[in-house]
C-alpha positions in Angstrom: 0.0 0.0 0.0 1.1 3.6 -0.5 1.8 6.1 2.2 -1.4 8.0 1.2 -3.5 4.7 1.4 -2.0 4.0 4.8 -2.8 7.4 5.9 -6.4 7.2 4.8 -6.9 4.0 6.7 -5.4 5.6 9.8 -7.6 8.7 9.1 -10.8 6.6 9.1 -10.0 4.9 12.2 -9.0 8.3 13.9 -12.4 9.7 12.9 -14.2 6.7 14.4 -12.2 6.9 17.6 -13.0 10.7 18.1 -16.7 10.0 17.2 -16.7 7.4 19.9 -14.8 9.5 22.5 -17.1 12.4 21.8 -19.9 10.6 23.5 -17.9 10.5 26.5 -16.5 14.1 26.1 -20.1 15.6 26.0 -21.0 13.8 29.0 -17.9 15.0 30.8 -18.5 18.6 29.7 -22.1 18.4 30.8 -21.0 17.0 34.3 -18.3 19.8 34.6 -21.0 22.5 33.9 -23.2 21.0 36.5 -20.3 20.9 38.9 -19.5 24.4 38.5 -23.0 25.5 38.9 -23.3 23.5 42.2 -20.0 25.0 43.4 -21.5 28.5 42.6 -24.6 27.6 44.6 -22.5 26.2 47.6 -20.3 29.4 47.6 -23.5 31.5 47.6 -24.7 29.5 50.6 -21.5 29.8 52.5 -21.6 33.6 51.9 -25.1 33.8 53.2 -24.4 31.6 56.3 -21.4 34.0 57.0 -23.6 37.1 56.7 -26.3 35.5 58.8 -23.7 34.6 61.6 -22.4 38.2 61.5 -25.9 39.7 61.8 -26.8 37.4 64.7 -23.5 38.1 66.5 -24.0 41.9 66.1 -27.6 41.5 67.4 -26.3 39.5 70.4 -23.8 42.3 71.1 -26.4 44.9 70.8 -28.6 43.0 73.3 -25.7 42.7 75.7 -25.2 46.4 75.4 -28.9 47.0 75.9 -28.9 44.9 79.1 -26.0 47.0 80.4 -28.1 50.2 79.7 -31.1 48.6 81.5 -28.9 47.8 84.5 -27.4 51.3 84.6 -30.9 52.8 84.2 -32.3 50.9 87.1 -29.4 52.1 89.3 -30.0 55.8 88.3 -33.7 55.5 89.1 -32.7 54.4 92.7 -30.4 57.5 92.7 -33.2 59.5 91.3 -35.4 58.5 94.2 -32.7 59.2 96.6 -31.8 62.7 95.2 -31.3 65.2 98.0 -31.6 68.4 95.9 -33.0 69.5 92.6 -29.6 69.8 90.9 -28.6 66.3 91.7 -32.2 65.1 90.5 -32.0 66.8 87.2 -28.4 65.7 86.6 -29.5 62.0 87.1 -32.7 62.5 85.2 -30.7 63.8 82.2 -28.6 60.7 82.2 -31.7 58.5 82.4 -33.2 60.2 79.4 -29.9 59.9 77.5 -29.9 56.3 78.2 -33.4 55.8 77.1 -32.6 57.5 73.7 -29.6 55.2 73.4 -31.7 52.2 74.3 -34.1 53.1 71.6 -31.4 53.3 69.0 -30.0 49.9 70.1 -33.5 48.4 69.8 -33.8 49.7 66.2 -30.4 48.4 65.2 -31.2 45.0 66.9 -34.5 44.8 64.9 -32.6 45.6 61.6 -30.0 42.9 62.3 -32.6 40.3 63.3 -34.8 41.2 60.3 -31.8 40.9 58.0 -31.0 37.5 59.6 -34.7 36.3 58.8 -34.5 37.5 55.3 -31.1 35.6 54.9 -33.0 32.5 56.4 -35.5 32.9 53.6 -32.9 33.2 51.0 -31.1 30.0 52.4 -34.4 28.1 52.3 -34.9 29.0 48.6 -31.2 28.3 47.8 -31.4 24.9 49.6 -34.2 24.0 47.1 -32.1 25.0 44.2 -29.1 23.1 45.6 -31.3 19.9 46.1 -32.5 20.2 42.5 -28.8 20.8 41.2 -27.6 17.8 43.1 -30.3 15.6 41.5 -29.1 16.8 38.1 -25.4 16.3 39.1 -26.0 12.7 40.1 -27.9 12.0 37.0 -24.9 13.5 35.1 -22.5 11.4 36.9 -24.5 8.2 36.2 -24.8 9.1 32.6 -20.9 9.6 32.3 -20.3 6.3 34.0 -22.8 4.6 31.8 -21.3 6.0 28.6 -17.7 5.1 29.7 -18.8 1.6 30.2 -20.8 1.4 27.1 -17.9 2.4 24.8 -15.0 0.7 26.9 -14.7 -2.4 24.8 -15.2 -0.6 21.4 -12.7 2.0 22.5 -10.1 -0.6 23.4 -10.4 -2.3 19.9 -10.2 1.0 18.0 -7.2 2.0 20.2 -5.5 -1.2 19.2 -6.6 -0.7 15.6 -5.1 2.7 15.4 -1.8 1.6 16.9 -1.6 -1.1 14.2 -2.4 1.4 11.4 0.0 3.9 12.9 2.8 1.5 12.9 2.8 1.6 9.0 3.5 5.3 9.0 6.9 6.9 9.1 7.6 8.7 12.4 7.9 12.2 10.9 4.5 11.7 9.0 3.0 10.4 12.1 4.0 13.5 14.0 2.5 15.6 11.2 -0.7 13.5 11.3 -1.0 13.8 15.0 -0.5 17.5 15.1 -3.1 18.1 12.4 -5.4 15.7 14.3 -5.2 17.8 17.4 -5.6 21.1 15.4 -8.6 19.9 13.4 -10.3 17.5 15.7 -9.3 14.4 13.7 -10.1 16.0 10.3 -6.5 15.5 9.0 -7.1 14.7 5.4 -9.1 16.4 2.6 -10.0 15.1 -0.8 -9.3 16.8 -4.1 -12.7 17.4 -5.9 -13.2 18.1 -9.6 -14.8 21.5 -10.4 -14.5 21.6 -14.2 -12.8 18.8 -16.0 -12.4 20.9 -19.4 -10.7 23.7 -17.6 -8.7 21.4 -15.3 -10.2 23.1 -12.2 -10.0 21.2 -8.9 -10.4 22.3 -5.3 -10.0 21.1 -1.7 -13.3 19.7 -0.6 -12.6 21.0 3.0 -11.8 24.7 2.5 -12.8 25.1 -1.3 -9.5 26.6 -2.2 -8.8 26.2 -5.8 -5.7 23.8 -6.4 -3.1 24.3 -9.0 -3.0 21.4 -11.6 0.5 20.7 -10.8 -0.6 20.1 -7.1 -3.2 17.7 -8.4 -0.6 15.9 -10.5 1.7 15.4 -7.5 -0.9 14.0 -5.3 -2.2 11.5 -7.9 1.2 10.8 -9.5 3.2 10.4 -6.2 1.2 8.5 -3.7 4.1 8.2 -1.3 4.5 12.0 -1.0 2.8 14.2 1.5 1.1 17.2 -0.1 -0.8 19.7 2.1 -3.5 22.1 1.1 -2.3 25.6 0.9 -5.6 26.9 2.3 -6.3 24.6 5.4 -3.1 22.5 5.6 -4.8 19.1 5.4 -3.1 16.3 3.8 -4.5 16.0 0.3 -5.7 12.8 -1.5 -7.6 12.5 -4.8 -11.2 11.6 -4.9 -12.6 9.1 -7.3 -14.1 11.8 -9.6 -10.7 13.5 -9.6 -8.9 10.4 -10.6 -11.4 9.4 -13.2 -11.1 13.0 -14.7 -7.3 12.5 -14.9 -7.5 9.2 -16.5 -10.2 10.2 -18.9 
């Protein structure tokens, strides 16, 4: 067999391999998307929990401060009852009124913090529902991926062996070129030369539709052990049946 014929056989196996692997690749991509979405939800939940703890801690500090004010106010009331003169009475009364105002402010701040914590609880409840739904989807995606891997395992092993056997017939430098093009073009390494106009000797690459000079066509058909790449898409060229028939005719 010629080099181009060997490359074509390898090319066909490569395409089958990639088609088979794509079934797993798509499942892996889907699982990765679901995993990222779950991570985003979990991060959001952690953030809400942190904010909730901060609000409750602040509310607890305010309540402690309020208790201190209540204790101080009670002592001042005792002093108020025991005041011996008007000046002392008004001084204590002013402090009591000031503490009342401060106590009112603390009550308002405490209410804000506790209300905020309740709102966060509502958000957490809604978020937990989303997390539960996403977990179900994630588990389904994991099951799907496992199933696909198991489904293609034997066929994949057979094709891997077949590819290795086909690749053994290819010179190392050509194999490196083939593998590089396969990575660049997702397995679409080779392109056929298609006949456009027989009378005018017009031919084109069937992949990128670039018109090919007639001497390129002659090289591909006349030197089957030589690698010729399309000037447009860089794929390895081979002659289609209609191109060959046109040249023979």
